[in-house]
VEXDREN-2710 file (C-alpha; in Angstrom, 1 decimal):
% VEXDREN-2710
k/r/px/py/pz
1/MET/73.1/-12.0/52.5
2/SER/73.5/-13.5/55.8
3/MET/72.4/-11.9/59.1
4/LYS/76.0/-11.2/60.1
5/LYS/76.7/-9.3/56.8
6/ASN/73.5/-7.3/57.2
7/LEU/74.5/-6.3/60.7
8/LEU/78.0/-5.4/59.6
9/VAL/76.8/-3.2/56.7
10/THR/74.3/-1.5/59.0
11/GLY/76.9/-0.9/61.7
12/MET/79.3/0.5/59.2
13/ALA/76.7/2.8/57.7
14/VAL/75.7/4.1/61.2
15/PHE/79.4/4.7/62.0
16/PHE/80.1/6.7/58.9
17/ILE/77.0/8.8/59.2
18/ALA/77.8/9.6/62.9
19/ALA/81.4/10.4/62.0
20/GLY/80.3/12.7/59.3
21/ILE/78.0/14.8/61.5
22/CYS/80.1/14.9/64.6
23/PRO/81.1/18.5/65.2
24/THR/84.0/17.8/67.5
25/TRP/85.9/16.0/64.8
26/ALA/85.2/18.8/62.3
27/ASP/86.6/21.9/63.9
28/ASN/89.8/20.5/65.4
29/GLY/89.1/22.1/68.8
30/TYR/89.2/25.8/67.5
31/ARG/86.5/28.1/68.9
32/HIS/85.0/30.3/66.2
33/ASP/82.3/32.8/65.4
34/ASN/81.1/34.6/62.3
35/HIS/84.0/37.0/62.3
36/GLY/87.0/34.8/63.2
37/TYR/88.5/32.1/65.3
38/TRP/90.9/31.5/68.3
39/ASP/93.8/29.2/67.6
40/GLY/95.3/26.6/70.0
41/ASN/97.5/29.4/71.6
42/HIS/94.3/31.5/72.4
43/HIS/95.2/34.1/69.7
44/ARG/92.3/35.7/67.8
45/HIS/92.4/35.5/64.0
46/ASN/89.8/37.5/62.0
47/TYR/88.5/36.2/58.7
48/ALA/89.5/38.2/55.6
49/TYR/88.5/38.5/52.0
50/HIS/91.0/37.7/49.2
51/HIS/89.8/37.8/45.6
52/HIS/86.2/37.9/46.7
53/HIS/86.5/34.8/48.9
54/ARG/86.1/34.7/52.6
55/GLY/88.7/32.8/54.7
56/TYR/91.8/33.2/56.7
57/TRP/95.6/33.2/56.2
58/ASP/97.7/30.4/57.6
59/GLN/101.4/29.6/57.6
60/ARG/102.2/26.2/56.0
61/ASN/105.9/25.1/55.7
62/GLY/107.1/28.7/55.6
63/VAL/104.5/29.7/53.0
64/ARG/101.5/31.9/53.6
65/VAL/98.3/30.2/52.4
66/PHE/94.8/31.6/52.1
67/ILE/92.2/29.0/53.2
68/GLY/88.8/29.8/51.9
69/LEU/85.7/29.0/53.9
END
């Protein structure tokens, strides 16, 4: 491999590792704690249990969906 290819591969690896661990990209700006989260409109939503899974309810295209954590 040439030096340019080595630098390109190394740069891409560093980028993907940094993107994977960046917490600001992971939480979409929602503040959260162990018991719930606040949405973009500053409304508090508590986590719930549904069929022994912890998560929260969300409205998607007019349908309520349980999103497990």
